[in-house]
N, C-alpha and C positions, 0 to 999 in steps of 0.2 A: 260519854262526857260531851259537853257542849263546846264547840269550837267557835271562838269569837275572833273576827279579824277587823282591823282598823284600816279603813280605805280613805284615800284623799277625796275631798269634795270636788266634783267636776262641775264647772260652770256650764249652764245651758247656753246654747247659741241664741242670742237675743234677737230673734227675727221680728218680734213685735215692736221693737224700739226703733226710733229714728226713721220711721217710714220703711222698715224692712232692711235698713242698712246694717252692717256689721262693723264694729270697731276692731281695730288690730288687737287691742287689749282683750276684748271678749274672745276672739279667735285664739289668741296666744294662751289664755288661761284654759280654754276648753281643750285644746290639743295637749297642753302640758299635763292636765289632770288625766286625760284618757291614756296618755302614753305611760303614766305611772302605774296604772291599774294592774296589768299582767305581772310585772316584777314584784309589786307589793303583795299581791295575793299569793303568788307562788312561794315567795320567801316565807310568808307567815304560815301558810298551810303546810310547808315542809317542816317547819318547827312544830306545828300541831301534830304531825305524824309521830314525831319523837315523844311529844307529851302523851299522846294516846297510848303509845307502847309502854311508857313508864307507868301510866295508870293501870294498864293490864298487869304489869309485873308486880305492882304493889298489891293488887287484888290477889294474885297468885300466892304472894307471901302471906297474906292474911288467911288464905285457905289452909296453907301449910301449918300456920300457928293454931288453927282451930280444928285440925284433924281429930284431935282427941274428943271433941265435943259433937262431931257429926259423923255419920257413917262413912266408911271408905268409899262406897258407891256414890254417895252424894258428893264427896270431895272430888272424886274422879270426874263426875259429870260437870261440876262447876269449872274444873280446870279445863276440860275439853271445850266447854262453852266459851270460856275466856280466850282460848287460843284461836277461836273462830272470829273473835271480835276485832278483826282488822278494820281500820277506819276507812271503809269503802268510800264514804262521801268525800273524804279528804283526797284520796287517790283519784276519785272521779273528777274533782275540781282541778287537780293538777293536770290531768289529761285534757280537760276542757280549756284550761288557760293557755295550753299550747295552741289550741284552736284559735283563741282570741289573739295571741301573738301573730299567728299566721294571717288572721283577718286584717290586723293593723298593718302588717307588711304589705298585704295585697292592696290595701287602700293607699298607702304611701307610694307604692309602685305605680298605681293608677294615676295618682296626682302628679307624680314626678319620677319618671323612669330613672334608675340609678346607674349611670355609667361611671359615677365617681366612686371612690372607695367608701364603704359604708362606715358611718361613725359608730363608735362603741357606746352609744347612748341613744336609746329610743326617744328619751325626752328631748335631747338636742335635735334629733331628726325631726321630731314633731314640731319644734319651735321654728325650724327653717320652713317646714311645710306651711305652717300658719302664715308666715311672712309671704310665702309664694302665693298662696290662695288669695290673700288680701290684695296682692298686686294683680292677680288674674281677674278679680272682680272689676277693678278699675280699667283693665285692658279690654274687658268685655264691653263696657260702656263706650270707651273710646272707639273701639272697632265698629260699634253700631253707628256712631257719628260719622266715621270714615266711610262706611258702606253707603250711607245716605248721600254724602258729599260726592262719592264716586259716580252717582247718577248724572252729575253735571260736569264731570271732569273734561268732557269733550268741549264744552263751551268755556270752561275755565282755562284750558290750555296747560294743565299740569298733569304729570303722570301719577299713577296709583302708587301709594306708599307700600303696598304689599310686595312690589317688585324691587324695593330698595335692598341692595346687598348687605349682608351682615359682616362687618369688618373682622369680627372675632371668630367667624366660622366660614371660611372660603367655600363658595359654591352655594351657600344657603341665602335665602331672602327673608324679608319680614313675614311674608305669608306663612313660611314654614314654622314660625313660632306659635301658630294657632292650630297646628295639626299634631296628633300623637307621634306619627312617624317622623315628621319634621323636627319636633322637639327632641326626640331621641337622637336624631342625626346630629343636631346642633350640640347637644350635651356631649356626645362622643367626640366631636371636634374640639370642644373646650377641654375635655378630660385628657386628650392626647397632648396638649401643650398648655397647661394651666398658666405658666409664667407668661407666655406670649399673650394669652387672652386677657390676663390681668393688666398687662402693660397697655394693650390696645384700648381697654375700657377705662384706663386711668385709675386703676385700683391699686393702692399700696397700703402697707402697714396692717394687712389683715391676716393675722395669725402666721406671719412669716418670720417670727422671732424678733422682729425689730422693736416691738412693744413688750416683748417678754415671753409670749407664747408662740411656739412653732408647731402647728398642726396642719399639714398640707391638705388633709381631707376637709378641714373647715375652711381653708383658703379657697378650695374648689367650690364649696357651697356659697361662699361670699361672692365669688366670680359670677355664679349663676344668678344670684340676687342682683348683682350689678347689671347683668345682661337683661334682666327684666326691667330695671330702671331705664336702660338704654332704649328698650322697646317703647316704654311709656313716653319717654322724651321725644323719640322719633315720631310717634303718632301725633303728639302734641304739636311738634314743629310743623308737621304736614298740615294739620288743621289750621294752624296760623297762616301758612302759605295759601291755603284755600280761601281764608278770609280776605287776605290781601288781593287775591285774584278776583273775588266777588266785588270788592270795592272798585277794582280797576274796571270791571265790566259796567258798573252802575254809576260811576262818579260824574258822568256827563249826561245822565238822564235828567230831563227837566223836572223841576220841583224837588226831587229827592236827592239828586247827585251831590250837592254841597254838604247836606246833612250826613249822608252816608260816608263821604270822604272824611268828615270830621270825626267819625267813629274811631279812626285809627289814632287820633290824638290822645286817646286814653292811656294813662301810664300804668304799666303792669307793676303792682305793688310787691310782687314777689322777687323782682330782680335785685333790688338793694339789700333785702334781707338775706337772700341766698349768697350774694357776694361777700357780705360782712361775716356771716356765720361760717362759711367755708374757709375763709381766710383765718378765722380764729381757731377752728378745729385743725387746720393744717399746721398752724404754729404750735398747737398743743402736741400734735403727734410728732412733730420734729423734735421738740424739747424732751418728750418721753423717750423717744428713740435714742437721743443723745445720752440720757441718764442710764438707760439700759445698756448701751454699748460700752459706756465707761465702767459700769458695774461688772460686766462680763470681762473686760480687760483686767480689772483688779482681781477678779476671781481666778483668772488664768495665772497671774503673777503669784498669787498665794499658793496655787496648786503646784507651781514649779519647785517649791521647797527650798529656794535659795534665800528666803527671808528669815530674819530673826523672829522670835516669838512675839516681840514687841511690835515689829513691823507688820507681822501677820494680823495682830489684834487691831492695829490702826487701820489696815487695809480693810478688814472685816467691818469695822465701824463705818468706813466710807461707803462700802458696798450697801450696808443697811440704810444709810442716809440717802443714797441715790435711789434705792428701790422705793423708799418711803416718799421721796420727792416725785418719783414717777407716778406712784399711786395717787398722790395729792393732785397732780396735774390731770390725771384721768378723771378724778372727782370733779375738777373744775369744768372739764369738757362735758361730762354727764349733766351736771347742774345747768350748764349753759343751754344744752339742747332741751332739757326738760322744761325750762322756763320760757322757751321761745314761743311767741304767739304768731301762728300762721294766718295771714289774711283769709277771710271767708270761713275759716275752720275752727280756730281756737288754739290752745297750747298743745305742744307735742306730748307733754306728760299726761294730760287728761285724755288725749285721743289714743295713746298707746296703753293707757291703764297703769301707769307707774307714778306713784306719788312721791316716793323718796328712795334713795340709794339702798339704805340698810335693809328694808323689807324686801326689795327686789333681789338683793344679793343672797338673802336667805333662801329664796326659791331656787337660785342658781348656784348654790355654794359649791357644787362639785363640777361646775361648768365654766371654769376659767374666770369666774367672777367679774371683775370690773372691765376687763378687756372685751369680753363678749357683750356686756351691757353697752359699753361705749360704741361698739360697732353697730349694735342693734339700733341704737338711737340715731347714729349717723345715717343709717339706711332709712329709718322712719322719717328723718328730716327731709331726705331726698324725695321720698314718696309723697309727703304731704305738700312740699313746695310744688312738685309737678301736678298734684291734684288741684291745688289752688290756682295754678297757672291755667289748667284746663277750665276751671270755673270762670276765671277772668275772660279767657278767650270765648267761652260760651256766652258770656254777657255781651260781647261784641256782636255775636250772631243774633242775640235777642234784640239788641238795639237796631240792627239792620232790619230785622223782621218787623219791629214796631214802626219804623219809619215807612216801610212799604205798606204796612197794614193801614196807616193813617193817610196814605196818598189818595188823591182823586182816582176815580174809576178808570179814566183814560190812561193814567200812568200804569196802573196795575195790568191794563190790557196790552201793554207793550210786551211782545213775546218773551224777550230776555228777562224782563222783570217778573213776569208770571212764572217762568221756569225756575228762576232762583227762589222766588217766594214759596212756591210749592215744595221745593226741596228743603229749605231751611225751616219751614213750618213743622216738618217732622222732627227736626232737631230740637226746636223750641219746646215741643211737647214732651220730649225726653227730659230736657233740662228743667221743665216746670213740674216734673213729677207725674206726668201722664203716661210715661213709659210703663208698659205692662210688667217689666222685669225689675224686681227688687234684687238686692244683693243676695238674699237667701234663695230667690228663684234661680239666680245664676249658679249658685253652688249645687242646687238640686239638678240643674241641667248638666253641669260638668262633672260632678262627683256626688251623686246621691248617697253613697255609703257614708259620707262624713257625718250625716245626721244620726246614723245608727250606731256609731262606735260605742258610745257610753252605754246605751240600753242593751246592746248585744253582750258586752262584757258583764254587765250586771245580771243579765238573764242566765248566765252560765253558772252562777253561784247557787247551789241547792238551798232550799228553804231550811234545811237542817243546820246550816251555817249561820251563825248570828253575825250580822254586819253592823258596824258602827262607823261613822264618818267624822272627819275632822279636816282642818285646813290642809294639812300635809300628810294625813294617814298616820302610819306607825313611825315615820321618821322622827327621831327624837331631837330635842333642843331647837325646834323651829316652830314658833308660834307668835 
């Protein structure tokens, strides 16, 4: 018999687009699709084994019915042949798919050592890893800028950011975030006291039950995402302090001093947006938490059993209304973030690859729905605001570079001017696209296996198995 399986379509990592950059939406869809492959293939082929056995039984019954028309020897030979017809190719694939799951576990472990409790969903694990890799790419480029600026920290008079202590992991410093052993140590420190780390990082309402869902394992993942945001912000702030130090060094230099000092008059366009949106989202979370808390209190009163049936019915209606109100508020928050336009970058919705709530919820229907989507968008907003801020601060460095480049030769020959110019010239080359590392190059450096996950899983399916693809594979009612 021919075994046909339905597999989800897996998006390719678009390294050819946007100068080699990778969008969060692209990474998210790629990891989501890859994570679904082992489970979908195994479940379908397990069913195919039963179907193959049923097919063999039907043929045996046919032989029994035709014994009067063929010789006993022929009938016995046919029966023996059928009994040998175990679906080897199916069993082979089931064995190989275990290898694929092991492979994905190894890749995820390589990307992010797991001191936290493992989530009961490979798809959810993959979504968190996509978010983390996206941040790792931004951190890679920030670290390059930091490394260049540290060449002149002696004249700038500022310390290296790599020695800044981590408030959420006592004994660890920023530099540890960039090494596998340091990463594992920091995660272990976070895992030992998730509540404390969340409080220090200012993280609240993340799967702690206040918005309806209480999953400590996911809270831990959100804390780690927040730690990545903290690292990005810390590096960004240090770059800003370096810019101020550069201006301080050059503001009294003839010809260029006044113009360089004026560079700091530029207004960061991300500040007002961040302040307004965070206030709006905090208000929404507070209102949702109030509705959920009230609904839980009503549910407890109903469970006590001291109410009349009429009172129970009324309380249940109030519970339903409060839950609907909470869901509506989350809708408002999701739509707010989706429509935000980030300076220098574009709308959050387009960058994360989400066009509307309903389609996205279908993809995540078994993963806590709106609350996860809400937190994912909160996290994306923080990331893109920070990236836009890095672009703005990079533009300040470019302005300083342009002022020095246009200065007369005698100014450029002033030792401190030449030293600063030679340093920031390297940064400007990175910011102008002359940097040899694209986002895909970064992934190739830090996690080359990522590019192989889809093809390796596909290669383990024998040619005897017919493969068809669709948006969500064999999952029904999603299209």
